[in-house]
N, CA, C and O atoms as a Maestro MAE file, in Angstrom:
{
 s_m_m2io_version
 :::
 2.0.0
}

f_m_ct {
 s_m_title
 :::
 protein
 m_atom[264] {
  # First column is atom index #
  i_m_mmod_type
  r_m_x_coord
  r_m_y_coord
  r_m_z_coord
  i_m_residue_number
  s_m_chain_name
  s_m_pdb_residue_name
  s_m_pdb_atom_name
  i_m_atomic_number
  :::
  1 25 -25.031 29.188 -48.439 1 A "MET " " N  " 7
  2 3 -25.681 27.903 -47.889 1 A "MET " " CA " 6
  3 2 -26.776 28.336 -47.059 1 A "MET " " C  " 6
  4 15 -26.661 29.286 -46.286 1 A "MET " " O  " 8
  5 25 -27.826 27.674 -47.195 2 A "LYS " " N  " 7
  6 3 -29.064 27.947 -46.376 2 A "LYS " " CA " 6
  7 2 -28.983 26.914 -45.297 2 A "LYS " " C  " 6
  8 15 -28.601 25.762 -45.500 2 A "LYS " " O  " 8
  9 25 -29.386 27.417 -44.064 3 A "ILE " " N  " 7
  10 3 -29.651 26.449 -42.851 3 A "ILE " " CA " 6
  11 2 -31.076 26.195 -42.664 3 A "ILE " " C  " 6
  12 15 -31.920 27.087 -42.738 3 A "ILE " " O  " 8
  13 25 -31.334 24.980 -42.424 4 A "ASP " " N  " 7
  14 3 -32.777 24.552 -42.133 4 A "ASP " " CA " 6
  15 2 -33.174 25.173 -40.818 4 A "ASP " " C  " 6
  16 15 -32.541 24.813 -39.825 4 A "ASP " " O  " 8
  17 25 -34.169 26.086 -40.679 5 A "PRO " " N  " 7
  18 3 -34.555 26.639 -39.354 5 A "PRO " " CA " 6
  19 2 -35.196 25.597 -38.490 5 A "PRO " " C  " 6
  20 15 -35.340 25.893 -37.304 5 A "PRO " " O  " 8
  21 25 -35.577 24.494 -38.877 6 A "ASN " " N  " 7
  22 3 -36.290 23.484 -38.103 6 A "ASN " " CA " 6
  23 2 -35.289 22.505 -37.512 6 A "ASN " " C  " 6
  24 15 -35.596 21.732 -36.605 6 A "ASN " " O  " 8
  25 25 -34.190 22.560 -38.010 7 A "LYS " " N  " 7
  26 3 -33.122 21.532 -37.363 7 A "LYS " " CA " 6
  27 2 -32.690 21.986 -36.078 7 A "LYS " " C  " 6
  28 15 -32.522 23.171 -35.792 7 A "LYS " " O  " 8
  29 25 -32.499 20.945 -35.253 8 A "ASP " " N  " 7
  30 3 -32.093 21.117 -33.798 8 A "ASP " " CA " 6
  31 2 -30.467 21.076 -33.758 8 A "ASP " " C  " 6
  32 15 -29.840 20.063 -34.072 8 A "ASP " " O  " 8
  33 25 -29.874 22.246 -33.353 9 A "PHE " " N  " 7
  34 3 -28.449 22.367 -33.320 9 A "PHE " " CA " 6
  35 2 -28.018 22.197 -31.839 9 A "PHE " " C  " 6
  36 15 -26.821 22.302 -31.571 9 A "PHE " " O  " 8
  37 25 -28.882 21.954 -30.905 10 A "GLY " " N  " 7
  38 3 -28.549 21.810 -29.529 10 A "GLY " " CA " 6
  39 2 -28.632 23.229 -28.852 10 A "GLY " " C  " 6
  40 15 -29.106 24.231 -29.387 10 A "GLY " " O  " 8
  41 25 -28.156 23.160 -27.730 11 A "ASN " " N  " 7
  42 3 -28.237 24.419 -26.943 11 A "ASN " " CA " 6
  43 2 -26.700 24.911 -26.359 11 A "ASN " " C  " 6
  44 15 -25.766 24.120 -26.222 11 A "ASN " " O  " 8
  45 25 -26.642 26.045 -26.113 12 A "ARG " " N  " 7
  46 3 -25.369 26.672 -25.435 12 A "ARG " " CA " 6
  47 2 -25.846 27.530 -24.170 12 A "ARG " " C  " 6
  48 15 -27.002 27.950 -24.124 12 A "ARG " " O  " 8
  49 25 -25.073 27.740 -23.306 13 A "GLU " " N  " 7
  50 3 -25.410 28.483 -22.113 13 A "GLU " " CA " 6
  51 2 -25.034 29.908 -22.300 13 A "GLU " " C  " 6
  52 15 -23.971 30.198 -22.848 13 A "GLU " " O  " 8
  53 25 -25.847 30.792 -21.873 14 A "CYS " " N  " 7
  54 3 -25.492 32.228 -22.101 14 A "CYS " " CA " 6
  55 2 -24.583 32.622 -20.877 14 A "CYS " " C  " 6
  56 15 -24.912 32.349 -19.723 14 A "CYS " " O  " 8
  57 25 -23.430 33.275 -21.199 15 A "PRO " " N  " 7
  58 3 -22.557 33.663 -20.072 15 A "PRO " " CA " 6
  59 2 -23.203 34.754 -19.251 15 A "PRO " " C  " 6
  60 15 -22.893 34.857 -18.064 15 A "PRO " " O  " 8
  61 25 -24.049 35.546 -19.780 16 A "GLY " " N  " 7
  62 3 -24.793 36.600 -19.107 16 A "GLY " " CA " 6
  63 2 -25.766 36.338 -18.128 16 A "GLY " " C  " 6
  64 15 -25.873 37.057 -17.135 16 A "GLY " " O  " 8
  65 25 -26.574 35.239 -18.356 17 A "CYS " " N  " 7
  66 3 -27.655 34.975 -17.393 17 A "CYS " " CA " 6
  67 2 -27.825 33.372 -17.287 17 A "CYS " " C  " 6
  68 15 -28.795 32.925 -16.674 17 A "CYS " " O  " 8
  69 25 -26.950 32.570 -17.841 18 A "ALA " " N  " 7
  70 3 -26.984 31.067 -17.663 18 A "ALA " " CA " 6
  71 2 -28.202 30.418 -18.260 18 A "ALA " " C  " 6
  72 15 -28.477 29.246 -18.004 18 A "ALA " " O  " 8
  73 25 -28.923 31.155 -19.042 19 A "MET " " N  " 7
  74 3 -30.114 30.513 -19.759 19 A "MET " " CA " 6
  75 2 -29.647 29.735 -20.845 19 A "MET " " C  " 6
  76 15 -28.607 30.039 -21.428 19 A "MET " " O  " 8
  77 25 -30.362 28.713 -21.177 20 A "GLU " " N  " 7
  78 3 -30.013 27.852 -22.372 20 A "GLU " " CA " 6
  79 2 -30.560 28.585 -23.661 20 A "GLU " " C  " 6
  80 15 -31.721 28.982 -23.759 20 A "GLU " " O  " 8
  81 25 -29.658 28.712 -24.574 21 A "VAL " " N  " 7
  82 3 -29.981 29.407 -25.779 21 A "VAL " " CA " 6
  83 2 -29.759 28.422 -26.975 21 A "VAL " " C  " 6
  84 15 -28.736 27.737 -26.991 21 A "VAL " " O  " 8
  85 25 -30.589 28.341 -27.873 22 A "PRO " " N  " 7
  86 3 -30.441 27.432 -29.056 22 A "PRO " " CA " 6
  87 2 -29.112 27.883 -29.684 22 A "PRO " " C  " 6
  88 15 -28.832 29.077 -29.790 22 A "PRO " " O  " 8
  89 25 -28.348 26.950 -30.075 23 A "ALA " " N  " 7
  90 3 -26.963 27.097 -30.715 23 A "ALA " " CA " 6
  91 2 -26.937 27.905 -32.027 23 A "ALA " " C  " 6
  92 15 -25.949 28.539 -32.398 23 A "ALA " " O  " 8
  93 25 -28.053 27.834 -32.671 24 A "ASN " " N  " 7
  94 3 -28.213 28.570 -34.011 24 A "ASN " " CA " 6
  95 2 -28.716 30.010 -33.816 24 A "ASN " " C  " 6
  96 15 -28.954 30.682 -34.820 24 A "ASN " " O  " 8
  97 25 -28.900 30.545 -32.541 25 A "GLN " " N  " 7
  98 3 -29.252 31.810 -32.268 25 A "GLN " " CA " 6
  99 2 -27.971 32.610 -31.759 25 A "GLN " " C  " 6
  100 15 -27.184 32.091 -30.967 25 A "GLN " " O  " 8
  101 25 -27.813 33.827 -32.225 26 A "ASN " " N  " 7
  102 3 -26.669 34.570 -31.755 26 A "ASN " " CA " 6
  103 2 -26.884 35.478 -30.657 26 A "ASN " " C  " 6
  104 15 -25.927 36.101 -30.196 26 A "ASN " " O  " 8
  105 25 -28.112 35.621 -30.168 27 A "ARG " " N  " 7
  106 3 -28.483 36.652 -29.135 27 A "ARG " " CA " 6
  107 2 -29.423 35.970 -28.102 27 A "ARG " " C  " 6
  108 15 -30.415 35.328 -28.447 27 A "ARG " " O  " 8
  109 25 -29.064 36.143 -26.885 28 A "CYS " " N  " 7
  110 3 -29.925 35.504 -25.781 28 A "CYS " " CA " 6
  111 2 -31.235 36.278 -25.575 28 A "CYS " " C  " 6
  112 15 -31.190 37.486 -25.340 28 A "CYS " " O  " 8
  113 25 -32.401 35.617 -25.658 29 A "ALA " " N  " 7
  114 3 -33.733 36.199 -25.546 29 A "ALA " " CA " 6
  115 2 -34.030 36.893 -24.281 29 A "ALA " " C  " 6
  116 15 -34.862 37.800 -24.258 29 A "ALA " " O  " 8
  117 25 -33.321 36.473 -23.110 30 A "LEU " " N  " 7
  118 3 -33.570 36.967 -21.808 30 A "LEU " " CA " 6
  119 2 -32.738 38.208 -21.522 30 A "LEU " " C  " 6
  120 15 -33.317 39.233 -21.160 30 A "LEU " " O  " 8
  121 25 -31.422 38.181 -21.661 31 A "CYS " " N  " 7
  122 3 -30.599 39.237 -21.345 31 A "CYS " " CA " 6
  123 2 -30.030 40.066 -22.460 31 A "CYS " " C  " 6
  124 15 -29.465 41.138 -22.241 31 A "CYS " " O  " 8
  125 25 -30.191 39.536 -23.704 32 A "GLY " " N  " 7
  126 3 -29.791 40.252 -24.818 32 A "GLY " " CA " 6
  127 2 -28.178 39.990 -25.163 32 A "GLY " " C  " 6
  128 15 -27.654 40.601 -26.094 32 A "GLY " " O  " 8
  129 25 -27.549 39.193 -24.479 33 A "TYR " " N  " 7
  130 3 -26.187 38.987 -24.702 33 A "TYR " " CA " 6
  131 2 -25.827 38.581 -26.157 33 A "TYR " " C  " 6
  132 15 -26.461 37.628 -26.610 33 A "TYR " " O  " 8
  133 25 -25.001 39.105 -26.864 34 A "GLU " " N  " 7
  134 3 -24.622 38.656 -28.281 34 A "GLU " " CA " 6
  135 2 -23.412 37.903 -28.243 34 A "GLU " " C  " 6
  136 15 -22.366 38.325 -27.749 34 A "GLU " " O  " 8
  137 25 -23.583 36.636 -28.839 35 A "PHE " " N  " 7
  138 3 -22.507 35.708 -28.870 35 A "PHE " " CA " 6
  139 2 -21.471 36.213 -29.945 35 A "PHE " " C  " 6
  140 15 -21.903 36.629 -31.020 35 A "PHE " " O  " 8
  141 25 -20.162 36.192 -29.700 36 A "PRO " " N  " 7
  142 3 -19.278 36.599 -30.635 36 A "PRO " " CA " 6
  143 2 -19.204 35.624 -31.822 36 A "PRO " " C  " 6
  144 15 -19.391 34.416 -31.681 36 A "PRO " " O  " 8
  145 25 -18.908 36.240 -33.064 37 A "HIS " " N  " 7
  146 3 -18.689 35.496 -34.243 37 A "HIS " " CA " 6
  147 2 -17.257 35.237 -34.428 37 A "HIS " " C  " 6
  148 15 -16.405 36.072 -34.125 37 A "HIS " " O  " 8
  149 25 -16.985 34.085 -34.925 38 A "ALA " " N  " 7
  150 3 -15.483 33.655 -35.345 38 A "ALA " " CA " 6
  151 2 -15.030 34.492 -36.499 38 A "ALA " " C  " 6
  152 15 -15.678 34.564 -37.543 38 A "ALA " " O  " 8
  153 25 -13.914 35.115 -36.292 39 A "SER " " N  " 7
  154 3 -13.334 35.879 -37.496 39 A "SER " " CA " 6
  155 2 -12.830 34.924 -38.524 39 A "SER " " C  " 6
  156 15 -12.463 33.803 -38.170 39 A "SER " " O  " 8
  157 25 -12.790 35.287 -39.754 40 A "PRO " " N  " 7
  158 3 -12.239 34.397 -40.923 40 A "PRO " " CA " 6
  159 2 -10.689 33.853 -40.431 40 A "PRO " " C  " 6
  160 15 -10.271 32.706 -40.585 40 A "PRO " " O  " 8
  161 25 -10.035 34.866 -39.865 41 A "ALA " " N  " 7
  162 3 -8.568 34.418 -39.559 41 A "ALA " " CA " 6
  163 2 -8.662 33.195 -38.428 41 A "ALA " " C  " 6
  164 15 -7.971 32.179 -38.507 41 A "ALA " " O  " 8
  165 25 -9.499 33.416 -37.503 42 A "LYS " " N  " 7
  166 3 -9.579 32.328 -36.471 42 A "LYS " " CA " 6
  167 2 -10.123 31.042 -37.083 42 A "LYS " " C  " 6
  168 15 -9.704 29.947 -36.708 42 A "LYS " " O  " 8
  169 25 -11.113 31.181 -38.080 43 A "GLN " " N  " 7
  170 3 -11.440 29.946 -38.674 43 A "GLN " " CA " 6
  171 2 -10.422 29.173 -39.488 43 A "GLN " " C  " 6
  172 15 -10.366 27.943 -39.475 43 A "GLN " " O  " 8
  173 25 -9.559 30.010 -40.250 44 A "ARG " " N  " 7
  174 3 -8.460 29.480 -41.030 44 A "ARG " " CA " 6
  175 2 -7.391 28.743 -40.085 44 A "ARG " " C  " 6
  176 15 -6.865 27.672 -40.387 44 A "ARG " " O  " 8
  177 25 -7.129 29.485 -38.855 45 A "LEU " " N  " 7
  178 3 -6.188 28.924 -37.919 45 A "LEU " " CA " 6
  179 2 -6.762 27.609 -37.332 45 A "LEU " " C  " 6
  180 15 -6.005 26.650 -37.174 45 A "LEU " " O  " 8
  181 25 -8.019 27.535 -37.017 46 A "THR " " N  " 7
  182 3 -8.616 26.321 -36.591 46 A "THR " " CA " 6
  183 2 -8.523 25.212 -37.536 46 A "THR " " C  " 6
  184 15 -8.279 24.063 -37.171 46 A "THR " " O  " 8
  185 25 -8.720 25.558 -38.763 47 A "ARG " " N  " 7
  186 3 -8.706 24.519 -39.812 47 A "ARG " " CA " 6
  187 2 -7.266 23.954 -39.956 47 A "ARG " " C  " 6
  188 15 -7.056 22.744 -40.030 47 A "ARG " " O  " 8
  189 25 -6.342 24.839 -39.991 48 A "TRP " " N  " 7
  190 3 -4.814 24.511 -40.242 48 A "TRP " " CA " 6
  191 2 -4.446 23.645 -38.937 48 A "TRP " " C  " 6
  192 15 -3.758 22.627 -39.011 48 A "TRP " " O  " 8
  193 25 -4.939 24.115 -37.815 49 A "GLY " " N  " 7
  194 3 -4.464 23.372 -36.556 49 A "GLY " " CA " 6
  195 2 -5.080 21.989 -36.611 49 A "GLY " " C  " 6
  196 15 -4.401 21.070 -36.154 49 A "GLY " " O  " 8
  197 25 -6.260 21.723 -37.102 50 A "ALA " " N  " 7
  198 3 -6.848 20.376 -37.295 50 A "ALA " " CA " 6
  199 2 -6.081 19.672 -38.337 50 A "ALA " " C  " 6
  200 15 -5.927 18.457 -38.213 50 A "ALA " " O  " 8
  201 25 -5.594 20.277 -39.326 51 A "ILE " " N  " 7
  202 3 -4.855 19.491 -40.367 51 A "ILE " " CA " 6
  203 2 -3.554 19.003 -39.749 51 A "ILE " " C  " 6
  204 15 -3.209 17.828 -39.868 51 A "ILE " " O  " 8
  205 25 -2.776 19.968 -39.042 52 A "VAL " " N  " 7
  206 3 -1.526 19.682 -38.535 52 A "VAL " " CA " 6
  207 2 -1.753 18.402 -37.473 52 A "VAL " " C  " 6
  208 15 -1.004 17.425 -37.477 52 A "VAL " " O  " 8
  209 25 -2.735 18.527 -36.689 53 A "MET " " N  " 7
  210 3 -3.093 17.407 -35.606 53 A "MET " " CA " 6
  211 2 -3.312 16.051 -36.378 53 A "MET " " C  " 6
  212 15 -2.773 15.007 -36.013 53 A "MET " " O  " 8
  213 25 -4.043 16.132 -37.342 54 A "ILE " " N  " 7
  214 3 -4.268 14.880 -38.121 54 A "ILE " " CA " 6
  215 2 -2.936 14.283 -38.658 54 A "ILE " " C  " 6
  216 15 -2.660 13.100 -38.461 54 A "ILE " " O  " 8
  217 25 -2.134 15.107 -39.326 55 A "ILE " " N  " 7
  218 3 -0.860 14.702 -39.783 55 A "ILE " " CA " 6
  219 2 -0.007 14.109 -38.665 55 A "ILE " " C  " 6
  220 15 0.596 13.043 -38.793 55 A "ILE " " O  " 8
  221 25 0.010 14.839 -37.589 56 A "LEU " " N  " 7
  222 3 0.882 14.254 -36.500 56 A "LEU " " CA " 6
  223 2 0.349 13.021 -35.890 56 A "LEU " " C  " 6
  224 15 1.134 12.205 -35.407 56 A "LEU " " O  " 8
  225 25 -0.997 12.809 -35.874 57 A "PHE " " N  " 7
  226 3 -1.556 11.559 -35.395 57 A "PHE " " CA " 6
  227 2 -1.250 10.483 -36.381 57 A "PHE " " C  " 6
  228 15 -0.910 9.381 -35.950 57 A "PHE " " O  " 8
  229 25 -1.340 10.697 -37.664 58 A "ILE " " N  " 7
  230 3 -0.880 9.684 -38.517 58 A "ILE " " CA " 6
  231 2 0.522 9.404 -38.400 58 A "ILE " " C  " 6
  232 15 0.819 8.210 -38.378 58 A "ILE " " O  " 8
  233 25 1.539 10.328 -38.312 59 A "LEU " " N  " 7
  234 3 2.972 9.987 -38.063 59 A "LEU " " CA " 6
  235 2 3.124 9.225 -36.894 59 A "LEU " " C  " 6
  236 15 3.884 8.257 -36.923 59 A "LEU " " O  " 8
  237 25 2.456 9.543 -35.772 60 A "VAL " " N  " 7
  238 3 2.643 8.776 -34.556 60 A "VAL " " CA " 6
  239 2 2.108 7.379 -34.761 60 A "VAL " " C  " 6
  240 15 2.783 6.428 -34.367 60 A "VAL " " O  " 8
  241 25 0.957 7.191 -35.343 61 A "PHE " " N  " 7
  242 3 0.303 6.086 -35.531 61 A "PHE " " CA " 6
  243 2 1.180 5.021 -36.386 61 A "PHE " " C  " 6
  244 15 1.214 3.818 -36.128 61 A "PHE " " O  " 8
  245 25 1.829 5.600 -37.361 62 A "LEU " " N  " 7
  246 3 2.691 4.825 -38.231 62 A "LEU " " CA " 6
  247 2 4.174 4.704 -37.584 62 A "LEU " " C  " 6
  248 15 5.033 4.046 -38.170 62 A "LEU " " O  " 8
  249 25 4.433 5.328 -36.419 63 A "ARG " " N  " 7
  250 3 5.721 5.295 -35.678 63 A "ARG " " CA " 6
  251 2 6.817 5.710 -36.616 63 A "ARG " " C  " 6
  252 15 7.867 5.071 -36.690 63 A "ARG " " O  " 8
  253 25 6.554 6.855 -37.380 64 A "VAL " " N  " 7
  254 3 7.520 7.420 -38.170 64 A "VAL " " CA " 6
  255 2 8.199 8.523 -37.192 64 A "VAL " " C  " 6
  256 15 7.549 9.330 -36.526 64 A "VAL " " O  " 8
  257 25 9.570 8.428 -37.216 65 A "ARG " " N  " 7
  258 3 10.318 9.322 -36.286 65 A "ARG " " CA " 6
  259 2 11.015 10.421 -37.195 65 A "ARG " " C  " 6
  260 15 11.509 10.143 -38.288 65 A "ARG " " O  " 8
  261 25 11.012 11.583 -36.694 66 A "PHE " " N  " 7
  262 3 11.559 12.675 -37.272 66 A "PHE " " CA " 6
  263 2 13.023 12.689 -37.291 66 A "PHE " " C  " 6
  264 15 13.625 13.638 -37.795 66 A "PHE " " O  " 8
  :::
 }
 m_bond[263] {
  # First column is bond index #
  i_m_from
  i_m_to
  i_m_order
  :::
  1 1 2 1
  2 2 3 1
  3 3 4 2
  4 3 5 1
  5 5 6 1
  6 6 7 1
  7 7 8 2
  8 7 9 1
  9 9 10 1
  10 10 11 1
  11 11 12 2
  12 11 13 1
  13 13 14 1
  14 14 15 1
  15 15 16 2
  16 15 17 1
  17 17 18 1
  18 18 19 1
  19 19 20 2
  20 19 21 1
  21 21 22 1
  22 22 23 1
  23 23 24 2
  24 23 25 1
  25 25 26 1
  26 26 27 1
  27 27 28 2
  28 27 29 1
  29 29 30 1
  30 30 31 1
  31 31 32 2
  32 31 33 1
  33 33 34 1
  34 34 35 1
  35 35 36 2
  36 35 37 1
  37 37 38 1
  38 38 39 1
  39 39 40 2
  40 39 41 1
  41 41 42 1
  42 42 43 1
  43 43 44 2
  44 43 45 1
  45 45 46 1
  46 46 47 1
  47 47 48 2
  48 47 49 1
  49 49 50 1
  50 50 51 1
  51 51 52 2
  52 51 53 1
  53 53 54 1
  54 54 55 1
  55 55 56 2
  56 55 57 1
  57 57 58 1
  58 58 59 1
  59 59 60 2
  60 59 61 1
  61 61 62 1
  62 62 63 1
  63 63 64 2
  64 63 65 1
  65 65 66 1
  66 66 67 1
  67 67 68 2
  68 67 69 1
  69 69 70 1
  70 70 71 1
  71 71 72 2
  72 71 73 1
  73 73 74 1
  74 74 75 1
  75 75 76 2
  76 75 77 1
  77 77 78 1
  78 78 79 1
  79 79 80 2
  80 79 81 1
  81 81 82 1
  82 82 83 1
  83 83 84 2
  84 83 85 1
  85 85 86 1
  86 86 87 1
  87 87 88 2
  88 87 89 1
  89 89 90 1
  90 90 91 1
  91 91 92 2
  92 91 93 1
  93 93 94 1
  94 94 95 1
  95 95 96 2
  96 95 97 1
  97 97 98 1
  98 98 99 1
  99 99 100 2
  100 99 101 1
  101 101 102 1
  102 102 103 1
  103 103 104 2
  104 103 105 1
  105 105 106 1
  106 106 107 1
  107 107 108 2
  108 107 109 1
  109 109 110 1
  110 110 111 1
  111 111 112 2
  112 111 113 1
  113 113 114 1
  114 114 115 1
  115 115 116 2
  116 115 117 1
  117 117 118 1
  118 118 119 1
  119 119 120 2
  120 119 121 1
  121 121 122 1
  122 122 123 1
  123 123 124 2
  124 123 125 1
  125 125 126 1
  126 126 127 1
  127 127 128 2
  128 127 129 1
  129 129 130 1
  130 130 131 1
  131 131 132 2
  132 131 133 1
  133 133 134 1
  134 134 135 1
  135 135 136 2
  136 135 137 1
  137 137 138 1
  138 138 139 1
  139 139 140 2
  140 139 141 1
  141 141 142 1
  142 142 143 1
  143 143 144 2
  144 143 145 1
  145 145 146 1
  146 146 147 1
  147 147 148 2
  148 147 149 1
  149 149 150 1
  150 150 151 1
  151 151 152 2
  152 151 153 1
  153 153 154 1
  154 154 155 1
  155 155 156 2
  156 155 157 1
  157 157 158 1
  158 158 159 1
  159 159 160 2
  160 159 161 1
  161 161 162 1
  162 162 163 1
  163 163 164 2
  164 163 165 1
  165 165 166 1
  166 166 167 1
  167 167 168 2
  168 167 169 1
  169 169 170 1
  170 170 171 1
  171 171 172 2
  172 171 173 1
  173 173 174 1
  174 174 175 1
  175 175 176 2
  176 175 177 1
  177 177 178 1
  178 178 179 1
  179 179 180 2
  180 179 181 1
  181 181 182 1
  182 182 183 1
  183 183 184 2
  184 183 185 1
  185 185 186 1
  186 186 187 1
  187 187 188 2
  188 187 189 1
  189 189 190 1
  190 190 191 1
  191 191 192 2
  192 191 193 1
  193 193 194 1
  194 194 195 1
  195 195 196 2
  196 195 197 1
  197 197 198 1
  198 198 199 1
  199 199 200 2
  200 199 201 1
  201 201 202 1
  202 202 203 1
  203 203 204 2
  204 203 205 1
  205 205 206 1
  206 206 207 1
  207 207 208 2
  208 207 209 1
  209 209 210 1
  210 210 211 1
  211 211 212 2
  212 211 213 1
  213 213 214 1
  214 214 215 1
  215 215 216 2
  216 215 217 1
  217 217 218 1
  218 218 219 1
  219 219 220 2
  220 219 221 1
  221 221 222 1
  222 222 223 1
  223 223 224 2
  224 223 225 1
  225 225 226 1
  226 226 227 1
  227 227 228 2
  228 227 229 1
  229 229 230 1
  230 230 231 1
  231 231 232 2
  232 231 233 1
  233 233 234 1
  234 234 235 1
  235 235 236 2
  236 235 237 1
  237 237 238 1
  238 238 239 1
  239 239 240 2
  240 239 241 1
  241 241 242 1
  242 242 243 1
  243 243 244 2
  244 243 245 1
  245 245 246 1
  246 246 247 1
  247 247 248 2
  248 247 249 1
  249 249 250 1
  250 250 251 1
  251 251 252 2
  252 251 253 1
  253 253 254 1
  254 254 255 1
  255 255 256 2
  256 255 257 1
  257 257 258 1
  258 258 259 1
  259 259 260 2
  260 259 261 1
  261 261 262 1
  262 262 263 1
  263 263 264 2
  :::
 }
}
């Protein structure tokens, strides 16, 4: 999948120098801090966590008791 380099992804703060860095960049231009990449295992865990939360929300919304 290609990412449009002109799209605005917002900013994030560098923990090394507090400079605003574009969210689609992985390195701070001022201090050189490299933002960590999410591992595939963490991405899967996050995805499954979201699915579980949605299911729980639906069950609570429908007032289904276990």
